[in-house]
C-alpha positions as CSV (number, residue, x, y, z in Angstrom):
1,M,73.8,99.8,121.9
2,A,73.2,97.2,124.6
3,E,76.3,95.9,126.4
4,D,75.6,92.3,125.5
5,E,75.8,93.1,121.8
6,H,79.6,93.5,122.2
7,R,80.3,90.4,124.1
8,Q,83.1,88.1,123.0
9,A,82.6,84.3,123.1
10,T,83.8,82.7,126.3
11,F,83.8,79.1,127.4
12,G,83.3,77.3,130.7
13,A,85.4,74.4,131.9
14,D,83.1,72.0,130.1
15,G,83.6,73.8,126.8
16,E,80.1,75.3,126.8
17,L,79.4,79.1,126.6
18,S,79.6,80.6,130.0
19,D,77.2,83.5,129.1
20,R,74.3,82.5,127.0
21,D,72.5,85.1,124.9
22,P,68.8,84.8,125.6
23,D,68.0,85.9,122.0
24,A,69.7,82.7,120.9
25,D,67.4,80.4,122.9
26,G,64.4,78.6,121.4
27,T,64.2,76.0,118.7
28,N,66.0,75.6,115.4
29,D,64.3,75.3,112.0
30,F,63.5,71.7,112.7
31,G,61.6,72.4,115.9
32,E,64.4,71.1,118.1
33,P,65.8,72.9,121.2
34,K,68.9,74.8,120.2
35,A,72.2,74.2,121.9
36,A,74.0,77.2,123.4
37,D,76.1,77.8,120.3
38,E,73.6,76.6,117.7
39,T,72.2,78.7,114.9
40,D,68.6,78.4,113.7
41,G,69.8,76.3,110.8
42,G,71.4,73.8,113.2
43,Y,75.0,74.9,112.6
44,S,77.7,75.8,115.1
45,R,77.8,79.6,115.3
46,Y,81.6,79.3,115.6
47,A,81.8,77.5,112.3
48,V,79.5,80.0,110.6
49,S,81.5,82.9,111.9
50,S,84.7,81.2,110.7
51,L,83.1,80.7,107.3
52,L,82.2,84.4,107.2
53,Q,85.8,85.4,107.8
54,K,87.1,83.0,105.1
55,A,84.5,84.1,102.7
56,V,85.5,87.8,103.2
57,R,89.2,86.8,102.6
58,R,88.4,84.8,99.5
59,S,85.8,87.3,98.2
60,D,83.0,84.7,98.1
61,E,80.0,87.1,98.2
62,E,77.3,84.4,98.5
63,A,78.9,82.5,101.3
64,A,79.6,85.7,103.2
65,A,76.0,87.0,102.7
66,W,74.5,83.7,104.0
67,A,76.8,83.4,107.0
68,A,75.9,87.0,108.1
69,W,72.2,86.3,107.6
70,E,72.4,83.1,109.5
71,L,74.1,84.7,112.5
72,A,71.8,87.7,112.5
73,R,68.6,85.7,112.4
74,S,69.8,83.3,115.1
75,G,70.3,85.8,117.9
76,F,74.0,86.2,117.3
77,A,74.0,89.6,115.7
78,W,76.2,91.0,118.5
79,N,78.8,88.4,117.6
80,L,78.3,89.1,113.9
81,W,79.0,92.8,114.1
82,D,81.9,92.3,116.5
83,R,83.5,90.0,114.0
84,L,82.8,92.1,110.9
85,H,84.6,95.0,112.6
86,L,87.6,92.8,113.2
87,Y,87.6,91.5,109.6
88,V,87.8,95.0,108.1
89,V,91.1,95.6,109.9
90,E,92.4,92.0,109.8
91,D,91.5,90.8,106.4
92,L,91.1,93.8,104.1
93,R,93.6,96.1,102.4
94,A,94.2,99.3,104.3
95,G,92.2,102.3,103.2
96,Q,89.0,100.4,102.3
97,D,85.9,102.6,102.9
98,V,84.0,99.5,103.9
99,A,85.2,100.1,107.5
100,L,82.9,103.1,107.7
101,L,80.0,101.3,105.9
102,V,80.1,98.4,108.4
103,E,79.8,100.9,111.2
104,R,76.8,102.5,109.6
105,Y,75.1,99.3,108.8
106,E,75.5,98.1,112.4
107,E,74.0,101.4,113.6
108,L,71.0,100.9,111.4
109,A,70.5,97.3,112.3
110,T,70.9,97.7,116.1
111,E,69.8,101.3,116.9
112,R,67.2,102.1,114.3
113,W,65.8,98.6,113.9
114,E,66.1,95.2,115.6
115,P,69.1,93.2,114.5
116,G,67.2,89.9,114.0
117,E,64.2,91.3,112.1
118,W,64.2,91.6,108.3
119,R,65.7,95.1,108.2
120,G,68.4,94.1,110.6
121,R,69.1,91.0,108.6
122,I,69.5,92.9,105.3
123,C,71.9,95.3,107.0
124,A,73.9,92.3,108.0
125,V,73.8,91.0,104.4
126,H,74.8,94.4,103.1
127,A,77.8,94.6,105.4
128,A,79.0,91.1,104.6
129,L,78.7,91.8,100.8
130,A,80.6,95.1,101.2
131,C,83.4,93.3,103.0
132,A,83.5,90.4,100.5
133,R,83.7,92.9,97.6
134,A,86.5,94.9,99.1
135,A,90.2,94.3,98.4
136,S,91.3,91.4,100.6
137,S,94.7,91.4,102.3
138,R,96.4,90.1,105.4
139,E,98.9,92.9,105.3
140,S,98.2,94.3,108.8
141,P,98.4,91.0,110.8
142,N,101.3,89.9,108.6
143,A,103.1,93.1,109.5
144,D,102.3,92.8,113.2
145,E,103.6,89.2,113.3
146,F,106.8,90.1,111.4
147,F,107.5,93.1,113.6
148,R,106.9,91.0,116.8
149,N,109.3,88.3,115.5
150,A,111.9,90.9,114.6
151,A,111.6,92.4,118.1
152,D,112.3,89.0,119.6
153,A,115.2,88.3,117.2
154,R,116.8,91.6,118.2
155,V,116.6,90.8,121.9
156,Q,118.0,87.3,121.3
157,A,120.8,88.7,119.1
158,R,121.9,91.2,121.7
159,D,121.9,88.6,124.4
160,S,124.2,86.4,122.3
161,D,126.2,89.4,121.0
162,D,125.3,88.6,117.4
163,K,123.4,90.1,114.5
164,P,119.6,89.4,114.4
165,A,118.4,87.0,111.8
166,V,115.7,89.5,111.0
167,D,115.5,93.2,112.0
168,F,113.1,96.1,111.9
169,P,112.8,97.7,108.4
170,V,114.8,100.8,109.6
171,G,117.7,98.7,110.8
172,E,120.2,101.0,112.6
173,F,118.0,104.0,113.1
174,E,120.3,107.0,113.8
175,P,121.5,110.3,112.3
176,G,123.7,109.8,109.3
177,G,121.9,106.5,108.3
178,E,119.4,105.8,105.6
179,Y,116.6,107.6,107.5
180,D,118.7,110.6,108.4
181,V,116.0,113.0,107.3
182,A,113.7,111.9,110.1
183,F,116.0,113.5,112.7
184,D,114.8,117.1,112.2
185,K,114.0,119.8,114.6
186,H,111.1,117.8,116.0
187,T,113.6,115.2,117.5
188,G,116.2,115.6,120.2
189,E,118.9,114.4,117.9
190,G,117.9,116.9,115.2
191,S,117.9,119.7,117.7
192,R,121.4,118.8,118.9
193,L,122.5,118.8,115.3
194,G,121.2,122.3,114.9
195,R,118.6,121.3,112.4
196,D,115.8,123.9,112.4
197,G,113.3,125.3,109.9
198,E,115.8,125.4,107.0
199,F,116.5,121.7,107.2
200,F,112.8,120.8,107.7
201,K,111.6,122.9,104.8
202,T,114.3,121.6,102.4
203,H,114.2,118.0,103.4
204,G,111.7,117.0,106.1
205,A,108.5,118.3,104.5
206,R,108.9,116.7,101.1
207,V,106.1,114.3,99.8
208,G,106.0,111.7,97.1
209,P,106.2,110.0,94.9
210,E,103.4,112.1,93.3
211,G,104.8,115.3,94.8
212,E,102.8,118.4,95.6
213,D,100.1,119.6,93.3
214,E,100.6,123.0,91.6
215,Q,98.8,125.1,94.2
216,S,100.5,123.5,97.2
217,A,104.0,123.7,95.5
218,R,103.3,127.5,94.8
219,W,102.5,128.1,98.5
220,Q,105.5,126.2,99.6
221,R,107.8,128.3,97.3
222,L,106.2,131.5,98.6
223,N,106.6,130.3,102.2
224,M,110.3,129.7,101.7
225,L,110.8,133.0,100.0
226,V,109.4,134.9,103.1
227,H,111.0,132.5,105.6
228,E,113.6,133.9,108.0
229,A,116.1,131.4,106.5
230,D,117.8,132.5,103.2
231,F,116.9,129.6,101.0
232,S,118.8,129.0,97.8
233,E,116.9,128.5,94.6
234,E,118.2,124.9,94.6
235,Q,116.8,124.3,98.0
236,I,113.4,125.6,97.1
237,D,113.3,123.5,94.0
238,H,114.3,120.4,96.0
239,A,111.6,121.1,98.6
240,V,108.8,120.7,96.1
241,D,110.3,118.0,93.9
242,P,108.6,114.6,94.2
243,V,110.3,112.0,96.3
244,D,112.1,109.5,94.1
245,P,110.1,106.2,94.4
246,D,113.3,104.2,93.9
247,D,115.2,106.2,96.5
248,R,112.6,107.6,98.9
249,W,115.1,108.5,101.6
250,G,118.0,109.8,99.6
251,E,118.7,113.5,100.1
252,P,121.4,115.6,98.4
253,E,123.7,117.9,100.4
254,F,123.5,121.6,99.7
255,A,126.3,124.1,100.0
256,D,123.9,126.2,102.1
257,D,123.3,123.4,104.6
258,K,125.1,123.5,107.9
259,E,128.0,121.2,108.5
260,S,125.8,119.1,110.7
261,G,124.1,117.7,107.6
262,G,121.4,120.4,107.3
263,E,119.8,122.9,109.6
């Protein structure tokens, strides 16, 4: 793909674009010379791009389809595809397959065909519709902002010898705390506590809340039977039990576990 198709919008001191895309030159639908940031319909491409993002967030398929089409036909396909890739991570729920679809539609529009001709434009419409139909969520940027604010609050609290107003979800992250199971043989703390394969098999490899399927649970049981550690029947049962959705990090103590809280 050409390098200019990935350019971000930049402004000069006078507020105009500092790097004008030659494909966006020419006249608009009314025969008038286009400004540097003007679409063929006479709109600001920044406003159209903003509309596209809000349409994706609000699941407005028609507005999203038009905005994508307008940008693609106006010589701003490079900006369109750049923004759509941002929207799938900023404005959609995690796990949406549309992220892969947008990549494929862009490849078709820009490598197999020309982005501004009719096949490139319908790829743009397809991608916008796919995004608008996906589950919308601001969860990732909301998480990022919260974690950043929590980090700042922790620093300020330590400087003032106080407790932070907000903290990371794990709070005091150390052995013996709520997330004790994380300190297994793969961590320095777990190694110092003597937690090896027995602790990991019994506690650290559990999944949930659905738990293992029948075949995976059977393999895990067999693995533990032939393991060098002498697992109790209680430990084996616990290893394949689903994690409790109401107590995901709670782990019982077994008589077989080492005094360090496990292996």
